[in-house]
N, C-alpha and C positions, 0 to 999 in steps of 0.2 A: 107630654108636657111642653115639648118645643112648639112654639107658635101660639101657645096659650097666652091669654091677657090676665094679668094680675091687677085687680082693682080697676078693671077696664082701662088701664093705662099703660102698664108696662108688658111688652110683648117678649116672651122669652126666645132667645136666638141660640143659645148653646150653653152646655155645662163646663164651668171653668175648673171645678175641683170638688172633691168629696172628702169627708173625713167623719169621724165618729161623733163630732158636735154639729155637723151641718153640711149643707149641699150649697155650692156657690153657683150661681147661673149669670150669664150675660144676658142683658135684656135692653130693649129700646123704649125710652121714654117717649110715647106718642105724643104727649102734650108739649113737651119742651125740646123734642127732636135731639136727645142726647143719649148717650150710652150709659148704662148704670150697671152695678152689680147687685144681685139679689141674693141674700142668704136666707135659707129656710132650714127646717129640721129635716133629716132623712125620713123617708117613708116609714121605716120601722120605729121612729122615735117620736111620732107625731102625737102619740097617746101619753107621752111622759109629761106629767105635770111639772116636774123638776126641770126639764129641758125647756119646756115652754116658758117657764118662769125665767130661766137662764137667758133665753133668747130676748125677752122683754127687758131684762136687766141690761144685757149687752147693749141694746138700742138706747137705753137711757144713759148709760155710762158713756158710751162712745159719742153720743150727740152732744155731750157736755164738753168735748175736748175740741178746740179749734186751733190746729197747727198744721202747717204744710207737710210735717213729717208723719201725720196720722190721717188714716182715711176717713172722710167726712161722711157722716150718717145724713142722708136725705129725708127718710121717713120710715115710719114703722106701720105696718098694715097687718090687720087681722081679717081673715076671709075663709068662710066655710069651715071654721074650726082649726084653720092653720094660720101660721104667722110668719111675716116676712120682713126682713130688714132691707132697706134700699140704700145701699152705699154708692159712693162715687166709683166710678169705674177706673182702676189703675192699670195702664197699659204696661207691658214689659213682662218680666218673669220673677220668680221667687230668687231670693238670695241662694237658696239650696241649689236650684238649677244653675245659677250663675257660677257658684263654686265648682260645680261639677264640669263646667265646660271651660273656664278661664280663671286666671288669678288676677287680683287687684295688684297694682304696684304701690309704692310706699305713698305717693301723692293721693292716689285714689282710696287707699285704706284709711288715711288720716281724714279725708272728706267725708267718706262714709261713716266713719266712726263718730265724727262730730255731728253729722245729721241724726243718726240713731240716738246719741246721747241727748241731743237737744230735744228731740221728740219724747223721749222717755222722761226728762226733767219736766217737760210741760205736763205731762200726765201726773207725775207725782206732785207738782205743784197745784193740781186740781184734786188732790186726795185719791187718785186711781192708781192702783198697781195692777200690772197687766198679768202676771203670773203664769204666762206661756209664751214668752219671748224666745224665738228660735228662727233659724234661717227659713223655714217654711211659711212663717207668718210675716216676712219682710219682703216687699216688692222692690225690684230694681228697675228704674225706668231710665234708659239712655236719653241723654239730652243733645240736641242737635249742636250745641256749643262746646260738646265734649263733656266727659264726666258722666255721673249718674245721679239720679234722685232716688233717695231711699224713703220708703214709707212703711209705717208699721200697720199691720192688719189685725183682724180677728181678737177682738176683746171679749170673746166668749167666756174666758175664765177670769176676766178682770174682776177686781174687788174694790168697793169704796170703803173708806174707813169705817162707816156707820153700818155696813153689811152685817146681818145677824150671823153668829158664829155656826148656827145648825146649818144654815145654807152654805157657808164657806166648807164646812166638814163634808157635807154630802157631795158638794161639787169636786172636792179634791179626791174623793174616792171615785167618782165617775171618771175623773182625768186619768188615774191610775188604771182603772179597769179597761178604758178604751184605748189607751195608748200603749199598753204593756207589749201586745203582739208585734207592733211595729216599732219598737223602741229605737231601733237604729237610725230612723229618720223621723222620729216623733219626740214627744214630750220629755219622756224620763231622762234621756241623755241631756237635757238642759234644765233639769230641777236641781235646786239647791239642796245641800245636805238636810236642812230643816224641813223642807218639803218631803223628802224621801222618808223622813223620820216621823211624819205626820203632825209636824209642829205648825205653828201659826205662821203664815207667810205675810211679809210686809215689803216695803220698798227695797230693803236690802236682799230680798229675794230676787227681784228683778235685777238688781246691780249685778248679782252673781251670773244670771243668765246673760246679761249684757257682756260680762268679762268672758263668757265661753264663745258668744258670737263674734266678738272682737278678735279673740285669739284664732278661731277658726277662719275668720275673714282674712287675717294677716298671714296666716301660715298654711292653710289648708288642711290642717290637722285639729281633731278635737282631743283635747288633753287628757280626758278621761274615758276615752272610747274603748271597750273591751270586746273581746269575740263574742261574749255573751251578755245577756241582761244582768244576770249576777256578777259578772266581772266589772261591768260599767258602773253598777251601783256600789260595789266594793271599792272601785277606784274613787268615786265621788266622795264616799264617806271615809276614806283613809285620811290620816292626819297629815301625810306627806303633801308638799305643795308641788304643782305641776312645774315642768321645766320652763324657764322663760321663753317667751315667743321667738326671741332672736336665736335660739338654738336651732329652730326650724328655718328662719329667715334671717340671714345675717344682716340684711339691710335695715333692719328695724332698730330705731334708737333705744338706748338703754332706759330713757324716760318713758317710752312706750311699754317696755317690760314691766316697769314699776307700776304704771297706772293699771294695767291688765291684771297683774298678780295681787294688786290691792283689792280687786273686785272678787277674786277667786279664793279668798281666805274661807277655811271652812266654818269657822265660828262667826255668826252674824255680828257679834259684839267686837270682833276684831277687823271686820270687812269695812269698807268704805260706807259711811253711814248716810251719805246723800250722793245722788248722780250728779249733782251740781259740782261736786269736787272733782269727778272725773272729766266733766266738761271743762273745767278751768284747766287741768292737766293737758287735755288735748289740744285746747287753744293755744297753750304756751308751747307745746311741742311745734304745733304748726307755725306759730309766729316765729320762734327761733329758727325753725328750717327755712322759712321763706326770707327772712331777714339776714341770714348768714352770707349769702352771695354778695349783697349789697354792703355788708360790713366789711367783708374780705376786700371788695374793690377800693373802699374808703382806706382801709388800713394800708393797702399796697401803694397808695400814692403819698403817703406821708413819710415814710422812712427814706433813707438814701437808696442808691441803686444796689450796693451789695446786700443790704438787708432785704430788699424787695425780691432779689433773685434767691436768696436762701428761703424766705417765706414761701415762694412759689414752689421750690423744690419739696419742702415739707407738705404742702397741700396736694401737689400733683406729682408725687414721687414716681408713680406708676408710668406716667407720660415720659419722664426722663429715662426711666428704665426702658421703656419701648423704643426711643429714639437710639439710645445707646446700643441696644442689642440689634437693631436694624443695621446700624453702621457696622457693627461687629461682624454680622452675617455677611455683608456685602464684602468687607475687607478680607474675612477669611476664604470666601468663595474665589476671590480674586488671587490671593497668594497660593491657594490650592492649586489653581490653574497653573500658575508660574512654577510651582513645585513639580507637577506633572510633567511639564516641558523640560524641566531640569534633571528629572529622575525616570529615565525610560524603563519600562518593564512592568511585571505585575505589582510589584509593591507600590510603585509610584501611582499606578492605575488604582489600586485598591484605596490608597490613602486619599486620592482625590474623590472617589465616589463615596467614601465614608464621610468626608468633610462636606460633600454636596448634600447628602441625605439629612445630616444634622442641621444643616443651615435652612434646608427647605422646610423641614417639619417646625423649627423654631419660627420661621417667617409665617407659617400658617397659623401657628398659635398667636403670634403677635398681630396679625391682620384679624384674627377672631376678637381679640381685645379691642382693636380699634373700632370694629363694627359693632360691638356691644356699646363702646363709649358713645358712638353716634346715634344708635338706635334705642337704647334704653340704659341710661346712666345709673338708674336704680339698681340694675343687676351687675354693674361693673366690679364693685368690690368682691362680690360673691365668685365671679368669674375669674378674677385675679387670684384669690385664694385657691380656687380649684386647679388652676394652671401652674401655679407657682412651683410645685415640685417637679413637674416636667420640664419647666424652663430652667430650673436649677441643674437638673441632671444633664440636660443638653448643653448648658453652659460648662459645666466640668467636662463632658466629652469633646466639646470643641476646644476647649483650652488644652487638653492633653493632645489632641490631634496636631494643634498648632506648635506645641513644644516639640513633639516627635519629629514633625517635618523640619523644624529649625536645627535640631541636632544632626539629622541626617545630611543636610546640605551645608552645614556650618563650615566644613573644611574647604569645599569647593565654590560655593556662592555665599560669601559672608553677608553681603548687602541683602539678599533674599532671606537669609536666616534671621537678620534683624527684623525685617518687615513680617516675617511668619511668628515671631514673638509678640508683636504689637497686640493681637487680638487677647492674649493673655493678660497684657498689661491693662489693656481696656476694660476686660472682665474684673480685674482687680480694682480698678477706679470705680 
């Protein structure tokens, strides 16, 4: 097959992917000198009238969609009893592969979610439901300016509103039969409850799948994934709602939780009825997040100095904690060294090294927070919450050491005892 010409025009260069519903090849358009993707039926399915009908239907449906977030159809070819769809070639890798190798930060999650929702809304506005939205059918293309371009592929199970019911039913059974063995990375894990129950699918079915994709994209976790096929289906059909995405990723705002969970309601009547509503929610979240820093700057210039300082403490309390604890560590290290000079022997040496170890560990934690703040602010809150118990324990230990040293030298070195009590006063402040 490699090197063959399709329609005396498209030279096959490589196989890009294979599934139960088709094989995708990379080919070179010899007339227009461009790379294209060619979708054809697998060799064991070329005699299936239903699948040939499906391939023609996919070409017709996808060619009617014109959106930058949806792969463009260039041509549909029949040759020697076979059929081929000529798609634009989308460089990059699938969303599934992206999620296996790295995670989106909050800005990237919102940007990718907006792109996918806009593309799905465009399809719905044209009366097309995808019915097989999943990370394997979404391409991620890195852009030179930063960020990623998301594009929805594979409308092989898509349905137009006027499509006959008997075709829809037959294709649903085909989808179930061909994806069940590989459900962990396939379709069943992204099917809505009504699809699993064999009921009619509509735009709300795509919205459910979109909610699953956004959930997994933001958290790296599929909310209903089970150890077995039966467990996955049971979790999807259960009436209990999944935990909010922020349970897995604390950087996600509550509004994102609300938008995603609206998509994942089990009863279609309770679910979001239009993807445009989710699009509005995501745009509002992005707008509020982008405008918050500017609003903070404007607000900080209007009040007096005292109110500005108080507002700064409320917004950036961790930074003041960072500075305070750094001063505290340096002060304790100094007074511990003076205590060692004033208290010869093993006790003085032990107290000095105990204080030195505590201040060193705390300094490492503080510099880790500072590095996180500079490298990836989206992870800062999560890192602060993770390290808070350790910082609190070290603070208590350092305070106790300072008081013990102060008591031990109070009778002979009053001034030093006062200085050794300062770290505890700083900690209390």
